[in-house]
N, C-alpha and C positions, 0 to 999 in steps of 0.2 A: 307497417302500421294498419294494414287492412283488417287485421283481426280485432281491432279495437273500435269501440263506438266513440268517435271524435266529434267535437262541435263544428259547426259551419257558420262562418260570419254572415254568409248570404241568407241562410235560414234564420239566423238570429235577428236579422233586420225585418223579417216578415211580420206583418200584422193583419188580423182579420177583424173588420168592424163588427161583425155579427157574433164574434166568438164569446161563448159562455164557458168559463173555466169549470171543468168537472170538480165537484167537491167529494173528497174521499175521506170518509170517517173510518175510525180504527185503522189508520193508515200504516201502522207498523205492527204486523202480525208475525210473530216468530214461530218457527218450527221448534219442536222439542230439542233437536240437536243444536239449533242456534241459541236457545236459552242457556245451554250448558257450555257454549264455546269458550267463554272467558273464565271458567272456574279456575281459581288459583292464579289468575293472570291479572295484570294491571294495565291501565291506560292513562294517557295524558293528551289533552287537546290544547293546542296552541292557536289562539284566535287573534287575527289581525283585522283592523279596519273598523267599520261603522257598527252602530247598535244592531243592525239587521244581522251582521256577522256574529255578534255576541249571542243573539237569540238562536242562530243556527248552531253555534257551539254548545249551547245549553241542550239543544235537541240531540246532537251527536252524542254528548255525554249521557243523556237519558237512554238512548238506544243501547249504548255500550254497557251501561249498568244493568239494563234488562237482559243483556246477554251474559250476565254474571261477572263482568269485569269490575274491578275496584279501582279507585283513583290512586294514581301514584304522584306524590308530592314532587319527587325528583324525576327528571327525564331518564336518568340512568337506571331507575327502577322499573320503568315502563316496558311492557311487552308489545304495546302498540302506541305509536305517536302519530297523531293526525294534525296536520297543519291546515287550519281553516283560514283561507286567504282573502286578501283585498287586492283589487287591481286598479283602484281609482287614480293612482299616480305611479310613475316608474320607480320612485324610491321605495314604495311599498313592495313592488315585485323584487327589487334587488335585495331588500331585507330578507324576504322569504327564501330566496335562492341562497343567501349566505347562511341561513339557519340550516337548510338542507345539507349544505357542505359540512357544517359543523357536526351534523348527526352521523357522519361516516364513522367517527370514532366510537360512538355507541354501538353502531351496527357491527363493527369489527369485534367488539367485546361480547356482543350478544347477537350472533348470526340469525337467530330465529325472530328477532325483533322485526315488527312490521311497521314501515313508515308510509303514511298515507298523506295525500294532498287533495283538498277539496275547496269549495268556495269559488270566488270570481276568477282567480288566475287560470285554472284549467278550462274555464268557459271561453277562453280566447284561443282561437284555432292555432295560431303560430306558437303561442306560449306552451300549450300542452304538447305539441309535437317536439318542441325543443327539450322539454323536461323528459319526455320518453326517450329521446336520443342521448341526452347528456347526463341524466341522473338515474342510473339503474337501481339505486337503492330505494327509489320511490316505487313501491310495488302495488299500491292501491290508489287509484285516482277516480274521483267522481265529482260531479258538478252541483250547481245550486238547485237544479231541477230534480235531482234523484237522491237526496239524502236518505229517503226511505229505503233505497236499495242497499244501504250499507250492510245490513246483516248478510244478504246473499253474496255481495262482492267480497266481504271479509271471509266468509266461509269458503268461497272459491279459492282465495289466496292461500288459506291455511291448508286446504285439502289437496290442491294441485301444485303448490309451491311455485305458482306462476303469477306474473303481474296481471291484475285486472283493471281495466280502464273502461269507464262508462260515463261519458259526458254528453248530455243531450242538448240540442238546440231546438226547443219547442216553445209553444205559446205558454204552457204552464198549467198546473193544477192548483187547487186549494187543498192542503192537507190539514185535517183536523185530528184531535185526540193524540197529539204528538207527545211522546214521553219527554220529560225535561229534568235536568238537574239545574235548578235556578242558581244564578250567581249569588243572589242575596235572599234573605228570608223576610225582608221588610219592604223591598221594592222590586218591581218586575217589569220586563218588557212584554208588550202584547202586540203581536202583529195584527194589523187590520187589513193589510193588502200587501201585495208583492208585485214586482215588475214596474215598468215605466214606459209610457208612450210618447214622452216629450221629445226625445232625440236631440237634446242640446248638442251642438256640433262637436264639442270637446269631450263628451261624456260616454264612458263605456258601459254604464249601468243598464241601459235598455238592451244591450247585447248580452249581458251576463245574467240578467234577472228575468227576461221575457216580457210578454205583454202584461199590461196592467190588469190585475184581477183582485177584486175585493172580497173579503170574507163576509158572510151573512151577518147582519146586525145581531141576531139572536145568539149566534155562536160566539161573537166577541163578548157580549154581555154575560154569557154563561161563564166564560173564562175569567172575566173581571170579578164576578160574584164569587167564584171559587177561590180566587186569590184573596179577596176580602175576608171570606170565611176562615181562611188559614192565617189571618192576622197581618196580611200585607197592608202597608200604609200608603204606598205610592205605586202608580203604574205609569208607564210611558207608552203611548200608542205609536206604533211604528209603521212607516211606509216610505217608499221612495218619493212619493208626493202625496201626502195625506189629504191635501185640499181637494184632490180629485176622487177621494173615496166615494164609492157608490155609483159613479157615473157608468160603470160597466154592468151594473146590476139591473138598471131600469126599474127600480122599485120605488122611486120617488123620494128617497132620502139622501141627504148630503152629509158631509163631514160635520157641519154645524148640528145636524140632527143627532149624529152619533155622539158628539161631545155632550149634548144635552142628556141623552140616555145614560151615558157612562157616569155623568155627574149625578144623576138620579140614584145610582147604586149606593151613594153615600160613602164611597171610599174616600179617604181623607185628602189625597193629592192625585191630580191627573195632569200629566204632561203629554206632549206630542212632538214628533219630529219625523221627517223634515217637511216644511211647507214651501210651496212655490208662490212667489208674489203674484203670478198671473191669475191664480184662482182663489186668492184670499178674500172671501166675501164678507159683507157687513154682518151676516148672521153669525159667522165665526167670532168676529170681534165683539159683538153684543153679548153673546152667550158667555164668553170668557170674562167680560166685564161684570156680568151679573152674578156668576157663580163663584162662591168662595173656594170650592175645592178644585177649580180649574186654575192652574198656576199662572201667575202674570209673567210668563217668560215666553218669548217668541224667537225662534230661529228663522231669520228672514234673509236668505241668500241674495246678495247683490250681484256678485261676480264682476261687474264693471259699472262705472258711473257714466260711461259714454254711450250714446245711442247707436253710433255706427258699430262699435264693438259688440254691444248687446244684440244687434241684428245679426251680425256674423256668428255670434254664439247660438242663435236660435232661441233667445230667451223670452220672446213674445210680450215684452213690456218695454216701455221707455223709461229713461231716468226720471222724467216728470211723474209718470204713473207710480213708480216706486216711491218717490219722495212723498207723494200724496198719501199713499197707503201707510208708509212709516209714520207720518204725522197724525193720521187718523187713529192708528193703534195707540200712539203715545197720548193722544187727547182723550181717548175713551176708556182705556184700561189703567186703573190707578196703580202707580208704582211699578209699571211694567218695565222689564229689562229686555233689550233686543240684542241678539248676536247675529253674525252674518258670515258669509264666505266670500272671499275676493280672490280672483285670479289676476296675477300680474304678468304682463308679457305675452298676452294672446298674440298670435301671429300678426306681425306688422303694426302692433300697437305703437302709436307715436307718443312723444312726450306730452303733447297737448291732450291726447285722449287719456293718458294716465293721470294727468292733472285733474280731469273731470272726475275720476274716481276719488282723488284726494279731496275735491270739493264736496263730494257726497259724504265722505267720512266726516268732514268739518260740520256738515249739516246734521247728520244722524248721531254722531258722537256715541258710537256703539259701546255697549257694556263689555262685549267680548267679540273676537273675530278670529276666523281661521283663514290665513292668507298664504298663498302659494304661488310660485312661479309656474306658468303654464307647462303642463306635461303632456306631450303628444301621445294619444292612445291609438294603437293600430286599429285600422278599419273605420275609425271615425272621420268625418269630413275635415275636421280641423287638422288632423294629422297629414292631410294631403296639401295643405296650404303652404306656399312658399313663405319663408320668414326672413326679413331683413334685419331684425333686431338681435344684437349679440346677447349671449347668456350673461356676460359681464354687466351689461346695461340693465337687464332684467333683474338681476340680483341686487343691483344698486337701488333700483326703484322699490324692490321689496323691503330693503332696509329702511328707506324713507317712509314707506307706508306703515311698517311695523312700529316705527318710532312714534308716529302719530296715533296709531291705534292704541298703543300702550299708554300714551298720555291720557286719552279719554277713558280707558279702562280703569286706570288708577283714580282719575278725577271722580268717576261715577262711584267707585268703591268708597272713596273718602267721604262721600255724602251720607254714608250710613253710620259714620262714627257718632256715638252718643245715642243711637236708636236701639230699641229692643226689638229683636226679630225672632220668629219661630225657626227652629232648625230641626230637621229630621236627622237623627244621629246615625252615621254610617259606621263609625268605628274609631280606632286609635289614629291620631294624626300622623301622616307620613313625615311631617317636618319636626314634630316634637312628641315623643312617646308619652310624655306627661299630659298631653292634651288629647282631646277627642276632636273629631271633625264631622261635618255634615253640611247640608245645603239648605239655604233659605228658599222661600217660594219663588224668588227671582233667579234661582239657580246660581247663587253666590256661594262659593266654597268658604266655610267658616272653620277656623281652628280655634278651639276654646278650652279654657280651664274649667273644671267642673267638680262638683261634689256629689252629684247624684244623677248620673246619666248612663243609659245602657243603649246598645244598638237597637234601633227601631223606635226609640222614644222620640216624641216631638216635644222639644223643650224651648225655653226662652233663653236667649243670649243677648247680652248688651255688647255692642260693637265698640271696640276700643282703638282699632287701627285698620286702615284701608290701604292695601298694597295693590300692585298691578293685577295680580291673578287671584287674590284671596283676601279674606277679612280675618282679623283676630278679635277675640271677645272673651267674655266671662259669663258663665251660667248665672242666671238670676231666677228667683222663685216668685211667681205672681199668683200661685195658687191654682193654676189650670194646667200644669204639665200633664202630659199624656204618657203614663207608664203602663200601658196595657200589656 
């Protein structure tokens, strides 16, 4: 493996306090041969994981289309398939490895097909070595830090018929002017930063994404204004910890300042994810409460309701501090909905400690939650902790937790029955093709009957039913629908 550029867990842990990430404009410049490489060829990108991965997938698709590839609806029609991966939990890795195995059949029928792997899985030192050894059909491997190297790497694979691997463990750059094939034409993800310096003891993200680095305010606003001019109605500001935005720039502005400036663009809906409770300040709360186009939806990861476990997790807040922040958000932001993340079965978590998490759920009564059994990630401190709790007990606790979370999710949704809400229309409902679906400002999924609604419209819907995971309703006309 010496001929390959492989990641290093030791290097991935390194941080430099004085580091200023280089900003690279026009970050994907193609040679004339690269521009023609995909003529009469097709591509397909399979993306797994978080919104940051989705945004990376849009960029990968943009690069490939600039190289003259066209999109293949069916995997069997593709000449190149790229798996854009997530490593947050073991199940995510197993799923991707299973997909690679299933692609062998396509490769046998089409020997010239190129199968690529990128994202967070190859950023892990042992994982990428295992893939190189056991999955020879994967001929193109790159990481989160070098998506812009895709044209060069792909050209090498095609010209040399040899595997190309380039996965860097570096502090990271800021890439601007990236080509994109956006997933939607009415709502978009906008990266405001990348990387994370929190190093929660269970989390692989700081190792796979590098040091925290924020985009310049003017570059973010330029992207938002361009999206608005193209008719986009909603943007979601993305970062591993958006609350820390700007702290690495030393230019005196915070995430609250950014929210205010983005709101000033006049785009109709602004969301953000993910926020860390430790740095969720009053300015953020106040500006969300004041501005109509800042959506009243907060994702506020709890992880555990027990102080000892929170300390072992490296979360930097107590259950009391979390509860006070939750209550402040609820009291100041009208009709706000709050979702969360919870890990069950952190190493040596006792029944009493788990019950503290249940107590927090009783207090917060979340609108939605993502709950998981602890998954050890190689190279993280939590993976080295000895654990006395059986997987059977952990799964039983997760069932109890999910039952309670589901109860409050349904209860909160039922509160909307009889109310008229604004919905940004996404498309035909997955549950009923006669209905359309979209989201309220509170990020509530609504399936509704309609007589005059198109994708990208913001319409009014009267809610008729509240279930655990969604709402049902019927379109109503109040004279202010937005059919731009």
